[in-house]
N, C-alpha and C positions, 0 to 999 in steps of 0.2 A: 504494500500500500504506500503510495507516494505521500510524502509530507507536503505541507503547504508551500514550503520553500522549493521543493523539488518540482511540484506542479507548476510553479511560476516559471520554471525553465522550460517545461514541456509545452505549455499552452501556446506561446508565440510561434513555435514551430509546428505544432499539431493543427492549428487553425487553418493555415494555408494548405497543409497536406490533406486535411479532411475535405477542403473545397476542391482540391485537385481530383479527389475520388468521386465527389458528388456531381461535378459538372458533366462528365460523360453520361451519368444516369439521367440527367435532365434532357439529353438528346435522344433517348430511346423512342419517344413518340415521333414517328415519321409522317404523321398526317400533315399534308401541305398547308392546311388551314391554320395549324398551330405553330407554324415555323416562327412567326414573329414572337409569340409568347415563349417559345423554347429559347430563342436567342436572347431575349430579354432576361429570362431566368438565369442563363449562363452568366450574363454581365452582372446581375445583382448578386449572385453567389460569390463571384470573384471579388467584387468591390466590398461586400460585407465581410468576407474573410480577411481581406487586407486591412479594412478599417478596424476589425476586431483585434487583430494582432497589433496594429499600430496603437490603439487605445490602451491595450494591456501593457505594452512596453513603455509608453509615456507615463502610465500610472506608476510603474516601477521606478522610472526616472524621477518623477516628482517626489516619491517617497524615499528616494535615495537607497533603494534596495538593490543588492547585487547577488541574487541567488545562484546556487551551483548544483549540478547533478552529475556526479562522476567526473568526466573530463570536459564537460560542457559548463562554461562559466558565463553567466549573463551579467557581466560587469558593465560599467558605464561605456566602455569602448564597444562592446557587443551591442548594447542598447542604441548607441549612436549609429552603428552599422545597420541595425534593424530598422530604425526610423528612416534612414537614408534609402535602404532597399525598398521598403514598403511604399514610401512616397513615390519613388521612381516607378515601381510596378503599377501603382494606381494611375499615374499619368499614361503609362504604356497601355493599360487595359482600356482606358477611355479613348485613346487614339486608335487602338485596334478595332473598336466597334465601327468606326467610320472607315478605316482603311480596308478592312476585310470585306466590307460591303462594296466598296469601290472596286476591289479586285474580283468580286464575285466568288469569294471563297470564305465562308464563315462556318467553321466546324468546331465541335466541342473540344476536340483534342488540343486545339491551339491554346485556349485559356487554361486547360488542365496542365499542359506541359509547363506553361509559364508559372503556375502555382507551385509545381514541383521544384522548378528552378529557384524560386524565391525561398522555399524551405531549405534547399541546399546552401544558398547564400547565407541565411541566418545561422546555420550550423557551422559553416566555414569560418565565419567571423567570430565565433563564440568559443573557440578552443585553441589551446596551444599544444595539443597532443598531435603528433604527426599522422597517426593512423586515422584519428577522427577528422583531421584536416583533409586527408585524402578522400575519406567518405563524403565529406561535404563538397569537395572539389568535383567528384564524379556526379553527385546528385545535382549540382548546379549546371554541370557541363552537358551531360547527356541529353536533357530536354532541349538545350539550346542548339545542339547539332540538328535535332529534328525540326525545331522551329525555323532554322535557317532555310530548310527545304519545304516549308509549309505550303507555299504557292506552287504546287506541283505542275500546274498548267504552264508555268513560265520556264523557258528552256534553260535559264541559268540557275534555277533554284537547286536542282540536283547537283550541279557542278560545285556551287558554293557550299552546299551542305557537306558534300564529300570532302572537299578540301579542308573545311573546318574540322570534320571528324578525324581525318587521317593525321593532320598536324596536332590536333588536340590529344589524340591517342599517344603520339610520341611525347608530348609535353607531360601527360599523366605518367608515362613510363619513367621519364626523367625524375619527376617528383617522387614516385614510389621508390625508385632505385636510390635516390639521394637519401630518403628516409631510412632505407635498409642499411646503407653504408654508415650513416650516423648512428644507427642502433648498434651496428657491429663495433664501432669505435668507442661508444660510450655506454652501451648496455641499457639505453632508455629511449623511449619515444617522446618523453615529455621535454619540451624545449628548454625549460629552466634547468632541468637536470643535465641536459646536453651542454648547456652553457657552462655549468660548473665543471663538467668533465673536460671540456675543451680549454678552459682557462688554465688547466695544469698539464694536460696531456694531449696536445694537438699532434696529429700525424697526417700522413698523406691520404689515408682512407677518409678521415674527417674532412679534409680539404676537398676531396673529390665529391663527397656527399653534400657538402655545403654548396658546391658549384652546381650540381645537378638539381638540388632543391631550389636554388635561386633561379635556375633556368625555367623550372616549372612555373614559378610565380611570374617571371618576365613574359612568358607566353600569354598568360591570362591578361596582362595589362598591355599587350601589343607593343612591347618594347623591341627595338632593333637589336639583334637580327631575327627575332622571333615574330615578326610582324606580317609576313607575306600573306597569311590567310585573311587578314583583316579586310582589305578593300573588296575582295571577291565575296566573302561571307556577308558583309554589310550590304553590298549591292543586291545579292540574291534574296536577302531577308525582307519581310515586310518592314516598312519604315519604322513603326513603333518597336519592333523587335530589335532592329539595328540600334535604335536609340537606347533601348534597355541594355543591350550588351555593352555598348560603349560607355555607359554610365555605371550601372549596377555591378557588372562583372569586374570592371576596372576598379571600382571603389572598394569592393570587398577584398579583392586581391591585394590592393595597397594596404588595407587595414590589417589583413592577415600577415603581410610582410612586415608591417610595423610591430607586430607581436614577435615574430620569429627572428628578425634581423638583430635588433639590439639585445634581446634577452638571451639568445643562444649563439648566433653566428658571429657576433661582433664583441663578445666578452673577452676573448683572447686578443691581445693587442696585435699580434702577428697576423692572425686571421682577419681582424677588423681592417687593418691597413690594406690587405689584398682585396677584400671584398668591396671596400669603399672605393678603391681605385678602379675596380671592374665596373661598379655601378656608375662611377663618374664618366667612364668611357661610354657605357651603354646609354646613359642619359644624354650625353652630348650627341652621339650618333642618332638617337631617337628624335631629338629636336631638329637636327639638321635634315635627316632623311624625310621625316614627316612633313616639315614645312616646305622644303624644296620640291618634293614630289607633288604636294597639293597644288603648287603653282601651275603645274602642267595639266590639271584636270579640267575637263569641260562638263563633267557630270557632277552635279551638286552632291549627290550621295557619296561618290568616291572621294570628292574633296573633303567631305566631313569625316570619312573613314581615315584618310591620311592626317586630318586635323586631330582626330582622337589619338593617333599615334604620337604626334608631337606633344600633346598634353600629358601623355604618360611620361615623357622626358622631363617636363616641368615638375611633376610629382616626385619623380625619382631624385631630383635635386634635394628635396627635403631630407631624404635618407642619407644623402652624402653629407649634408650639414650636420645632421644627427643630434640637434639640440631639442629641448622641450618646445621651444617657440617654433622651430621648424616643423615639428610634428603637428603642432597646433595649426600652423599655417596650411599644412597638407589637408587637414580635416576641413578647415574653412574653404579651401580651394575646391574640395569635393562637393561642398554644399552649393557653391556657385556653379560648378561644372554641371551638376544635376539640372539646375534651372536652365542654363544657357544651351546645353546640348539637347535636352529633351525638347526645348522650344525650337531648335534648329531642325531636328528631324521631324517634329510634328508639323512644321510649316509645310512640308511637302504634302502631307495628308490633308491639311486644312485647305490647300489650294487644289486638291484633287489631282496632283501630279504623281501618277502611279505607273508601273511598268517601265517603259523606255522613255517616258516623258519627264525625266529628271535632270535635263540639261539646263545650263544657265539661260539659254534662249527661251525655255518654257516659262521662266519667271518674268519675262519682260512685261512691264506695265501692270503687273498684278498688284503692286503696292498702291496704285491709285484706285483700282477697282475695289479693294478692300483695305482701306488705310489703317484700320485698327491692327490687322494682322501684319501689315507692312511695317508699322512702327514697332510692334513687339518683336518682329524678326530682326529689325535693325538694332534694337537694344541687345538681343542675344548675340548678334554678330560682333557688336562693339565689345561685349563682355568676353567673347572668345578671343578676340584680338588683344584684350588687356587694356582697353581704353578707359580712362577714368570718367565718371566716378562709379563704374559698374563693379560688381563683385569679382569678376575675373581679374581686374587690375589689382585689387587689394590682395587677392590670393597669391598672385605672382609676386607682389611687393613683399609680402611676409616671408616667402621662401628666399627670394633674392637677397633680402636684408640679412638673413641668417647665414647665407653663403658668404657674404662679404665679411661678416663678423667672425666667421670661423676660418677665414683665410682663403676661401675658394673664389677669389675675385674673378679669375678667368672664366669660370663656369657661370657666374652671375652675368658677366658681360655677354657671354654667348647666349644666355637665356634672353637677355634684352634684345639682342640682334635678331634672334629667332622670332621673337614676338613682333618686331618691326616688319620682318618679312611676311608674317602671317596677315598683316593688315591688308595686303594686296588682295589675297583671294577671299577674305571675308568681305571686303568692300565690293568685290565683284557681285555678290548677292544683292547688296543694297543698291548698287548702280543698276542692276538688271530690274529690280523691283520698281525703281522710281525714275531712272534717267534714260531708259531705253524703251523704244516702242516695239511691240510685237510685229512680226511680218504680216503681210496681207493674207498669206495662206493660213497662218495661225489664227488670225482674226476670223476668217471665213469658217475655219473648222470649229472654232469656239462658238460661233453663232449657231452652228448646226447642233451642237451638243447641249443637253440640259444643264442648267446651273448646278454647280457642285454644292451639295449640302453636307457639311461636316461639322455639326455644332459642337460635338464633344472635343474633337481635335482642335477646332478653332478656339474653344474655351481654354484648353490646356496651353496653347501657344500664348494667349493673352496673359494667363497666370504666370507662365514661365518668363515672359518678357518683364512683367511687373516685378517678379522676384529677383531676376538678374540685376535689375536696377536698385531695388531696395536693399538687397544684401550688402551692397557697397556702403549704404548709409547705416546699416545695422551691424557693422563689423564688430564693434565693441561688445554688443550684446551676444552675438553668436560666438565670439572668441572666448570671452570671460565666462559666460553662463552655459556654454555648450561644449565647444571644442576643448577648452582647457581642462574642464572637469573630466572629460573622457580620457585625456592623456594622463593627467597627474594622478587620478584616483585608480586608474587601471594599470598603467605601465609604471609600476613603482620603482623600476630599475633605472628610469630616466634620470639624468642629472638635474 
């Protein structure tokens, strides 16, 4: 029989898992006349499950409770990750309702798989045991492989899903092999115990294990050179799923890496120097490759995919700095990144740009036709570029400041230069929306098509644009009352 404290750990994970099992049952009635009700019930089940888990975690946060069950610890960092994932998933579900109707493909398994992935993410961010981490990693990843290929009537869906699956399998193998080698070197799967063992007895096996484990994490955040799957997988996915992967998967991987890196892999000075040097190189390459490759893209979705790669580089810089303030800046950056990137991907659904209609030319003039969405999209793009006073600017500022204070001036300068380069391709979206006219052929085709109705996706874009702006003004509240507590009260080993 579970105690009250143990039940508090299980419920936030069990609610979305239960919804994942209930949603397919709601689709058993195949009567054509009840299709609308069936789809509505799927949406309600998913949103109620996400809301229930969200309210439960926020209640724990407000009461300052940090329950544990075995190797799963719902501390403040895990609660931060849970709130982050659940809000992102809610935005994705609302956008999916419109997007999948536009694509003509609304099946129960889509929302069910998304709920299973959410469950895996909550587990992945709530443990420092390598075996439980691996279980969470697989539970969050396997549904995403299938979700990438959800739109089976599109020719690139299967290709993108297969690329993601094969490269993801290699990354999982690296993660598991790294865990095994670390266990062989230290006799434990618990990262704190591994850290204590490595602080006195580092060896070649431990170094190899740390390298393989880090490679598994770097794949999930799309860091170079483990980024090749990202543009094809994002392009093949429904827009909301691509946004969800770019935000939630990257976020929980960063949070899990924040648990593992300082507590275990960087306790030994020799190992810390080598890993920080490797992360610095990876972060630099990720920013350079992501931003330069995004410059050459004519497809908005592929541009956003390479953009997400570059943002992984900015986040990794916080690990290189390694201070409490840098880690706090990383969490703040994730909050801003959720708003601006979900708004950027949701823009495509809100304007009805599905299939192969995701080029910059398809955005021309749409800002004037729907000015509210155009302004919200502009704010999201400014935030992604790091233009003040948006949240994206202050997130980068916090990380770059800590880099300078810890002596990594070159990386800070590189980060600033990479941000300046990104302004070009983000402003391309704004220019297309407001300063370019659609071609005559595009206007004639649009006149023949019915008006796009995407109320939920449009609402999420407006909310994301508002949040991307207001996060910049609420930085003190979010840092002191939210991010700082998650770091200081959970990562006790931080200086």
